[in-house]
C-alpha positions in Angstrom: 82.2 97.0 91.8 85.3 98.0 93.9 87.7 96.4 91.4 87.4 94.6 88.1 86.4 91.1 89.2 86.4 89.7 85.7 90.0 90.8 85.2 90.9 89.3 88.6 89.4 86.0 87.5 91.5 86.0 84.3 94.6 86.8 86.3 93.9 84.1 88.8 93.4 81.5 86.1 96.9 82.2 84.7 98.9 82.8 87.9 97.1 80.3 90.2 99.0 77.2 88.7 102.3 79.0 89.5 101.7 78.6 93.2 100.8 82.2 93.9 98.9 83.4 97.0 96.0 85.7 96.4 95.5 88.4 99.0 93.0 91.2 99.3 94.8 94.5 99.4 94.3 98.2 98.6 90.6 97.6 97.8 91.5 95.0 95.2 93.7 91.9 95.0 97.4 91.1 94.9 99.1 87.9 93.9 102.3 86.9 95.6 104.9 84.4 94.6 107.2 83.2 97.3 106.1 86.2 99.4 106.9 88.7 96.6 104.0 90.6 94.9 104.0 90.2 91.2 100.6 91.4 90.1 97.2 92.4 91.2 94.0 94.2 90.3 93.2 97.7 91.5 89.9 99.3 90.5 89.8 98.9 86.7 93.6 98.3 86.3 96.0 95.4 86.1 99.0 96.0 88.4 102.4 94.6 87.2 105.7 94.5 89.0 108.2 94.4 86.2 111.3 96.3 87.3 112.3 99.6 85.8 113.9 98.3 82.7 111.0 96.0 81.6 108.4 98.6 82.7 109.7 101.4 80.5 108.5 100.0 77.1 105.1 99.2 78.5 104.7 102.7 79.8 104.6 103.8 76.1 101.3 102.0 75.7 98.4 104.5 76.0 96.6 102.2 78.5 99.6 102.1 80.9 100.8 104.4 83.6 103.1 104.3 86.6 101.6 102.6 89.6 100.7 105.4 92.0 97.7 105.2 94.3 99.2 107.1 97.2 100.9 110.1 95.6 104.2 108.2 95.7 104.9 106.6 92.3 106.4 103.1 92.6 109.3 102.6 90.2 109.2 99.4 88.2 105.5 99.0 88.7 102.9 99.6 86.0 99.1 99.9 86.0 97.3 99.0 82.7 93.7 99.9 82.2 91.7 96.7 81.9 89.8 97.8 78.8 90.8 95.7 75.9 93.6 93.7 77.5 93.6 90.6 75.3 94.5 87.2 76.5 97.9 87.1 74.7 99.0 90.4 76.3 97.8 89.3 79.7 99.8 86.0 79.6 102.9 87.8 78.3 102.8 90.6 80.9 102.1 88.2 83.8 104.9 86.0 82.6 107.2 89.0 82.6 106.1 89.8 86.2 106.7 86.2 87.3 110.2 86.3 85.8 111.0 89.5 87.7 109.6 88.2 91.0 111.7 85.0 90.6 114.8 87.2 90.0 114.5 88.8 93.4 116.0 87.3 96.6 113.6 85.0 98.4 111.7 86.4 101.4 
Protein backbone atom coordinates (compact mmCIF):
# COMPACT_ATOMS: atom_id res chain seq x y z
CA UNK A 1 0.00 0.00 0.00
CA UNK A 2 1.60 3.26 -1.15
CA UNK A 3 -0.91 5.33 0.83
CA UNK A 4 -3.82 4.68 3.20
CA UNK A 5 -6.59 3.89 0.73
CA UNK A 6 -9.15 3.47 3.51
CA UNK A 7 -8.45 6.98 4.79
CA UNK A 8 -8.58 8.27 1.23
CA UNK A 9 -12.03 6.71 0.76
CA UNK A 10 -13.25 8.36 3.98
CA UNK A 11 -11.90 11.74 2.86
CA UNK A 12 -13.44 11.35 -0.58
CA UNK A 13 -16.85 10.58 0.88
CA UNK A 14 -16.79 13.82 2.85
CA UNK A 15 -15.20 16.23 0.37
CA UNK A 16 -16.64 14.81 -2.85
CA UNK A 17 -20.03 16.50 -2.42
CA UNK A 18 -18.21 19.84 -2.07
CA UNK A 19 -17.22 19.69 -5.74
CA UNK A 20 -13.59 18.83 -5.10
CA UNK A 21 -11.31 17.37 -7.74
CA UNK A 22 -9.24 14.34 -6.72
CA UNK A 23 -5.74 14.14 -8.16
CA UNK A 24 -2.94 11.66 -7.73
CA UNK A 25 0.07 13.46 -6.35
CA UNK A 26 3.21 12.78 -4.31
CA UNK A 27 2.45 9.04 -4.26
CA UNK A 28 -0.95 9.64 -2.69
CA UNK A 29 -3.92 11.84 -3.40
CA UNK A 30 -4.82 15.47 -3.19
CA UNK A 31 -8.22 17.14 -3.22
CA UNK A 32 -8.62 20.55 -4.79
CA UNK A 33 -11.47 23.00 -4.43
CA UNK A 34 -11.57 25.68 -7.09
CA UNK A 35 -8.00 24.81 -8.03
CA UNK A 36 -6.71 25.12 -4.45
CA UNK A 37 -5.54 22.05 -2.59
CA UNK A 38 -7.28 21.63 0.75
CA UNK A 39 -6.49 18.07 1.80
CA UNK A 40 -4.98 14.80 0.74
CA UNK A 41 -3.52 11.52 1.86
CA UNK A 42 0.21 10.80 1.90
CA UNK A 43 1.38 7.37 3.04
CA UNK A 44 -0.35 6.86 6.39
CA UNK A 45 -1.22 10.51 7.01
CA UNK A 46 -4.00 12.96 6.35
CA UNK A 47 -2.74 16.24 4.90
CA UNK A 48 -4.63 19.42 5.79
CA UNK A 49 -4.12 22.95 4.54
CA UNK A 50 -5.40 25.10 7.38
CA UNK A 51 -3.31 28.26 7.41
CA UNK A 52 -0.81 29.02 10.13
CA UNK A 53 -3.26 30.26 12.75
CA UNK A 54 -5.61 27.27 12.55
CA UNK A 55 -2.77 24.76 12.19
CA UNK A 56 -1.04 25.80 15.43
CA UNK A 57 -3.50 24.17 17.89
CA UNK A 58 -3.67 20.96 15.86
CA UNK A 59 0.12 20.67 15.94
CA UNK A 60 -0.17 20.14 19.72
CA UNK A 61 -1.88 16.80 19.02
CA UNK A 62 0.62 13.93 19.30
CA UNK A 63 -0.58 12.55 15.97
CA UNK A 64 0.12 15.77 14.07
CA UNK A 65 3.25 17.28 12.58
CA UNK A 66 4.16 19.97 10.06
CA UNK A 67 3.74 18.84 6.44
CA UNK A 68 7.26 18.18 5.23
CA UNK A 69 8.02 15.50 2.66
CA UNK A 70 10.83 17.33 0.85
CA UNK A 71 12.93 18.80 3.65
CA UNK A 72 11.14 22.14 3.29
CA UNK A 73 8.33 22.42 5.88
CA UNK A 74 5.15 23.98 4.54
CA UNK A 75 3.73 26.55 6.94
CA UNK A 76 0.02 26.26 7.54
CA UNK A 77 -0.06 22.63 6.42
CA UNK A 78 -0.39 19.72 8.83
CA UNK A 79 0.02 15.95 8.56
CA UNK A 80 -2.03 13.81 10.94
CA UNK A 81 -1.27 10.11 11.39
CA UNK A 82 -4.26 8.14 10.19
CA UNK A 83 -4.29 5.90 13.23
CA UNK A 84 -7.41 6.51 15.25
CA UNK A 85 -8.75 9.56 13.39
CA UNK A 86 -12.39 9.31 14.30
CA UNK A 87 -15.16 10.41 11.97
CA UNK A 88 -16.05 13.53 13.98
CA UNK A 89 -12.45 14.77 13.94
CA UNK A 90 -12.15 14.05 10.23
CA UNK A 91 -15.28 16.03 9.38
CA UNK A 92 -14.18 18.94 11.60
CA UNK A 93 -10.64 19.09 10.18
CA UNK A 94 -11.82 18.78 6.58
CA UNK A 95 -14.41 21.51 7.17
CA UNK A 96 -11.66 23.75 8.54
CA UNK A 97 -9.52 23.03 5.46
CA UNK A 98 -12.48 23.83 3.21
CA UNK A 99 -13.07 27.15 5.00
CA UNK A 100 -9.42 28.07 4.57
CA UNK A 101 -9.40 27.13 0.88
CA UNK A 102 -12.54 29.20 0.32
CA UNK A 103 -10.89 32.20 2.02
CA UNK A 104 -8.11 32.29 -0.57
CA UNK A 105 -8.36 34.21 -3.84
CA UNK A 106 -9.75 32.13 -6.72
CA UNK A 107 -7.28 30.57 -9.12
